[in-house]
N, CA, C and O atoms as CSV, one atom per row, in Angstrom:
chain,resi,resn,atom,element,x,y,z
A,1,MET,N,N,17.379,-13.392,10.363
A,1,MET,CA,C,16.349,-14.308,9.952
A,1,MET,C,C,15.111,-13.493,9.534
A,1,MET,O,O,14.221,-13.273,10.356
A,2,PRO,N,N,15.042,-13.049,8.284
A,2,PRO,CA,C,13.918,-12.227,7.831
A,2,PRO,C,C,12.622,-13.033,7.720
A,2,PRO,O,O,12.592,-14.117,7.137
A,3,LEU,N,N,11.583,-12.490,8.278
A,3,LEU,CA,C,10.265,-13.087,8.199
A,3,LEU,C,C,9.479,-12.333,7.142
A,3,LEU,O,O,9.381,-11.107,7.200
A,4,VAL,N,N,8.919,-13.049,6.178
A,4,VAL,CA,C,8.143,-12.420,5.106
A,4,VAL,C,C,6.761,-13.067,5.056
A,4,VAL,O,O,6.539,-14.144,5.609
A,5,GLY,N,N,5.848,-12.390,4.388
A,5,GLY,CA,C,4.490,-12.908,4.270
A,5,GLY,C,C,4.093,-13.061,2.819
A,5,GLY,O,O,4.579,-12.349,1.940
A,6,GLY,N,N,3.208,-13.996,2.593
A,6,GLY,CA,C,2.706,-14.237,1.252
A,6,GLY,C,C,1.300,-14.784,1.309
A,6,GLY,O,O,0.645,-14.718,2.350
A,7,ASN,N,N,0.825,-15.327,0.191
A,7,ASN,CA,C,-0.528,-15.873,0.113
A,7,ASN,C,C,-0.755,-17.032,1.079
A,7,ASN,O,O,-1.883,-17.285,1.502
A,8,GLN,N,N,0.317,-17.729,1.421
A,8,GLN,CA,C,0.215,-18.898,2.293
A,8,GLN,C,C,0.524,-18.573,3.755
A,8,GLN,O,O,0.596,-19.477,4.587
A,9,GLY,N,N,0.707,-17.301,4.072
A,9,GLY,CA,C,1.021,-16.908,5.444
A,9,GLY,C,C,2.446,-16.402,5.565
A,9,GLY,O,O,3.060,-15.998,4.577
A,10,TYR,N,N,2.965,-16.427,6.781
A,10,TYR,CA,C,4.316,-15.941,7.053
A,10,TYR,C,C,5.308,-17.100,7.067
A,10,TYR,O,O,4.974,-18.229,7.427
A,11,TYR,N,N,6.537,-16.785,6.664
A,11,TYR,CA,C,7.584,-17.804,6.652
A,11,TYR,C,C,8.939,-17.126,6.712
A,11,TYR,O,O,9.057,-15.927,6.461
A,12,VAL,N,N,9.952,-17.896,7.043
A,12,VAL,CA,C,11.323,-17.389,7.084
A,12,VAL,C,C,11.878,-17.429,5.666
A,12,VAL,O,O,11.899,-18.482,5.027
A,13,ALA,N,N,12.324,-16.282,5.182
A,13,ALA,CA,C,12.910,-16.210,3.840
A,13,ALA,C,C,14.229,-16.972,3.824
A,13,ALA,O,O,15.060,-16.840,4.722
A,14,GLU,N,N,14.391,-17.765,2.782
A,14,GLU,CA,C,15.607,-18.578,2.674
A,14,GLU,C,C,16.589,-18.040,1.650
A,14,GLU,O,O,17.674,-18.594,1.476
A,15,SER,N,N,16.213,-16.959,0.969
A,15,SER,CA,C,17.128,-16.388,-0.023
A,15,SER,C,C,16.838,-14.901,-0.202
A,15,SER,O,O,15.781,-14.402,0.185
A,16,GLU,N,N,17.797,-14.216,-0.793
A,16,GLU,CA,C,17.592,-12.802,-1.108
A,16,GLU,C,C,16.467,-12.631,-2.119
A,16,GLU,O,O,15.751,-11.630,-2.095
A,17,GLY,N,N,16.311,-13.612,-3.009
A,17,GLY,CA,C,15.242,-13.553,-4.003
A,17,GLY,C,C,13.866,-13.550,-3.364
A,17,GLY,O,O,12.977,-12.823,-3.806
A,18,GLU,N,N,13.681,-14.359,-2.323
A,18,GLU,CA,C,12.397,-14.369,-1.625
A,18,GLU,C,C,12.126,-13.034,-0.953
A,18,GLU,O,O,10.990,-12.560,-0.942
A,19,ILE,N,N,13.157,-12.431,-0.399
A,19,ILE,CA,C,13.007,-11.119,0.233
A,19,ILE,C,C,12.665,-10.076,-0.823
A,19,ILE,O,O,11.784,-9.243,-0.610
A,20,ALA,N,N,13.353,-10.116,-1.957
A,20,ALA,CA,C,13.089,-9.166,-3.032
A,20,ALA,C,C,11.653,-9.311,-3.550
A,20,ALA,O,O,10.990,-8.311,-3.825
A,21,GLN,N,N,11.176,-10.542,-3.681
A,21,GLN,CA,C,9.800,-10.775,-4.118
A,21,GLN,C,C,8.795,-10.211,-3.121
A,21,GLN,O,O,7.792,-9.613,-3.510
A,22,ALA,N,N,9.068,-10.405,-1.844
A,22,ALA,CA,C,8.175,-9.890,-0.806
A,22,ALA,C,C,8.138,-8.367,-0.841
A,22,ALA,O,O,7.071,-7.769,-0.700
A,23,ILE,N,N,9.291,-7.738,-1.028
A,23,ILE,CA,C,9.363,-6.275,-1.100
A,23,ILE,C,C,8.611,-5.776,-2.330
A,23,ILE,O,O,7.850,-4.812,-2.240
A,24,ASP,N,N,8.816,-6.422,-3.479
A,24,ASP,CA,C,8.101,-6.035,-4.697
A,24,ASP,C,C,6.588,-6.143,-4.515
A,24,ASP,O,O,5.832,-5.276,-4.953
A,25,SER,N,N,6.167,-7.216,-3.866
A,25,SER,CA,C,4.747,-7.410,-3.622
A,25,SER,C,C,4.190,-6.303,-2.733
A,25,SER,O,O,3.121,-5.760,-3.011
A,26,LEU,N,N,4.906,-5.971,-1.675
A,26,LEU,CA,C,4.462,-4.902,-0.780
A,26,LEU,C,C,4.402,-3.563,-1.493
A,26,LEU,O,O,3.451,-2.802,-1.311
A,27,GLU,N,N,5.421,-3.269,-2.312
A,27,GLU,CA,C,5.428,-1.996,-3.037
A,27,GLU,C,C,4.248,-1.909,-4.001
A,27,GLU,O,O,3.642,-0.847,-4.139
A,28,GLY,N,N,3.920,-3.005,-4.663
A,28,GLY,CA,C,2.769,-3.016,-5.561
A,28,GLY,C,C,1.469,-2.794,-4.803
A,28,GLY,O,O,0.597,-2.054,-5.260
A,29,ARG,N,N,1.338,-3.431,-3.650
A,29,ARG,CA,C,0.132,-3.258,-2.830
A,29,ARG,C,C,0.023,-1.827,-2.328
A,29,ARG,O,O,-1.070,-1.260,-2.297
A,30,ILE,N,N,1.158,-1.235,-1.931
A,30,ILE,CA,C,1.160,0.155,-1.470
A,30,ILE,C,C,0.692,1.086,-2.582
A,30,ILE,O,O,-0.124,1.977,-2.346
A,31,MET,N,N,1.210,0.880,-3.797
A,31,MET,CA,C,0.817,1.736,-4.923
A,31,MET,C,C,-0.677,1.599,-5.210
A,31,MET,O,O,-1.357,2.603,-5.423
A,32,ASN,N,N,-1.191,0.377,-5.218
A,32,ASN,CA,C,-2.618,0.167,-5.473
A,32,ASN,C,C,-3.477,0.831,-4.407
A,32,ASN,O,O,-4.484,1.465,-4.721
A,33,MET,N,N,-3.081,0.687,-3.151
A,33,MET,CA,C,-3.856,1.306,-2.069
A,33,MET,C,C,-3.794,2.832,-2.148
A,33,MET,O,O,-4.791,3.506,-1.891
A,34,THR,N,N,-2.633,3.377,-2.502
A,34,THR,CA,C,-2.492,4.821,-2.633
A,34,THR,C,C,-3.386,5.348,-3.745
A,34,THR,O,O,-4.027,6.387,-3.589
A,35,GLU,N,N,-3.432,4.637,-4.867
A,35,GLU,CA,C,-4.302,5.054,-5.969
A,35,GLU,C,C,-5.767,5.026,-5.550
A,35,GLU,O,O,-6.520,5.943,-5.878
A,36,ARG,N,N,-6.178,3.988,-4.830
A,36,ARG,CA,C,-7.566,3.905,-4.371
A,36,ARG,C,C,-7.873,4.993,-3.356
A,36,ARG,O,O,-8.966,5.560,-3.362
A,37,LYS,N,N,-6.910,5.290,-2.479
A,37,LYS,CA,C,-7.091,6.347,-1.483
A,37,LYS,C,C,-7.282,7.694,-2.170
A,37,LYS,O,O,-8.170,8.461,-1.797
A,38,MET,N,N,-6.462,7.981,-3.162
A,38,MET,CA,C,-6.573,9.253,-3.877
A,38,MET,C,C,-7.901,9.333,-4.627
A,38,MET,O,O,-8.528,10.392,-4.653
A,39,ALA,N,N,-8.334,8.239,-5.231
A,39,ALA,CA,C,-9.621,8.231,-5.936
A,39,ALA,C,C,-10.766,8.477,-4.963
A,39,ALA,O,O,-11.711,9.196,-5.286
A,40,LEU,N,N,-10.688,7.890,-3.782
A,40,LEU,CA,C,-11.729,8.093,-2.783
A,40,LEU,C,C,-11.757,9.542,-2.314
A,40,LEU,O,O,-12.833,10.111,-2.129
A,41,ARG,N,N,-10.600,10.138,-2.121
A,41,ARG,CA,C,-10.548,11.550,-1.718
A,41,ARG,C,C,-11.128,12.450,-2.803
A,41,ARG,O,O,-11.857,13.396,-2.504
A,42,ARG,N,N,-10.804,12.156,-4.070
A,42,ARG,CA,C,-11.375,12.954,-5.173
A,42,ARG,C,C,-12.892,12.840,-5.166
A,42,ARG,O,O,-13.594,13.839,-5.321
A,43,ALA,N,N,-13.395,11.634,-4.987
A,43,ALA,CA,C,-14.838,11.427,-4.968
A,43,ALA,C,C,-15.472,12.160,-3.783
A,43,ALA,O,O,-16.531,12.771,-3.926
A,44,ALA,N,N,-14.829,12.099,-2.618
A,44,ALA,CA,C,-15.361,12.787,-1.442
A,44,ALA,C,C,-15.367,14.297,-1.646
A,44,ALA,O,O,-16.302,14.977,-1.224
A,45,ASN,N,N,-14.331,14.822,-2.289
A,45,ASN,CA,C,-14.284,16.258,-2.559
A,45,ASN,C,C,-15.405,16.681,-3.503
A,45,ASN,O,O,-15.933,17.786,-3.376
A,46,GLU,N,N,-15.768,15.836,-4.428
A,46,GLU,CA,C,-16.837,16.155,-5.377
A,46,GLU,C,C,-18.184,16.279,-4.687
A,46,GLU,O,O,-19.037,17.046,-5.134
A,47,VAL,N,N,-18.389,15.539,-3.606
A,47,VAL,CA,C,-19.657,15.626,-2.885
A,47,VAL,C,C,-19.505,16.420,-1.598
A,47,VAL,O,O,-20.421,16.458,-0.777
A,48,ASP,N,N,-18.351,17.055,-1.417
A,48,ASP,CA,C,-18.092,17.973,-0.313
A,48,ASP,C,C,-18.125,17.286,1.056
A,48,ASP,O,O,-18.534,17.904,2.039
A,49,TYR,N,N,-17.707,16.031,1.137
A,49,TYR,CA,C,-17.574,15.364,2.428
A,49,TYR,C,C,-16.263,15.738,3.112
A,49,TYR,O,O,-16.149,15.640,4.334
A,50,VAL,N,N,-15.276,16.165,2.328
A,50,VAL,CA,C,-13.953,16.457,2.854
A,50,VAL,C,C,-13.656,17.930,2.647
A,50,VAL,O,O,-13.885,18.471,1.565
A,51,ASP,N,N,-13.147,18.578,3.683
A,51,ASP,CA,C,-12.765,19.980,3.592
A,51,ASP,C,C,-11.527,20.088,2.694
A,51,ASP,O,O,-10.489,19.495,2.986
A,52,GLU,N,N,-11.646,20.844,1.607
A,52,GLU,CA,C,-10.546,20.936,0.644
A,52,GLU,C,C,-9.313,21.620,1.230
A,52,GLU,O,O,-8.229,21.514,0.655
A,53,ASP,N,N,-9.449,22.316,2.355
A,53,ASP,CA,C,-8.307,22.987,2.963
A,53,ASP,C,C,-7.475,22.052,3.831
A,53,ASP,O,O,-6.381,22.417,4.261
A,54,ASP,N,N,-7.983,20.844,4.093
A,54,ASP,CA,C,-7.220,19.889,4.893
A,54,ASP,C,C,-5.924,19.527,4.195
A,54,ASP,O,O,-5.874,19.419,2.969
A,55,ASP,N,N,-4.891,19.345,4.973
A,55,ASP,CA,C,-3.580,18.973,4.447
A,55,ASP,C,C,-3.449,17.457,4.528
A,55,ASP,O,O,-3.270,16.902,5.613
A,56,TYR,N,N,-3.538,16.793,3.388
A,56,TYR,CA,C,-3.444,15.338,3.359
A,56,TYR,C,C,-2.016,14.903,3.103
A,56,TYR,O,O,-1.307,15.500,2.292
A,57,ASP,N,N,-1.602,13.860,3.799
A,57,ASP,CA,C,-0.295,13.266,3.582
A,57,ASP,C,C,-0.481,12.102,2.621
A,57,ASP,O,O,-0.988,11.048,3.007
A,58,VAL,N,N,-0.070,12.290,1.365
A,58,VAL,CA,C,-0.262,11.273,0.332
A,58,VAL,C,C,1.082,10.697,-0.057
A,58,VAL,O,O,1.504,10.795,-1.209
A,59,LEU,N,N,1.739,10.105,0.896
A,59,LEU,CA,C,3.058,9.482,0.671
A,59,LEU,C,C,3.921,10.453,-0.048
A,59,LEU,O,O,5.076,10.150,-0.346
């Protein structure tokens, strides 16, 4: 009984299509957040808030 989330909250998925949509949505959100995270790190490096020798895990 897969539980998925959407704009209206959480619900039990009733089909493989609903699960696939939820996965696609999560993957898109992950990519957007990763891009914003990398942009923030670049900006921080420009003003020297972040030590450039740190080893960042960027997915």
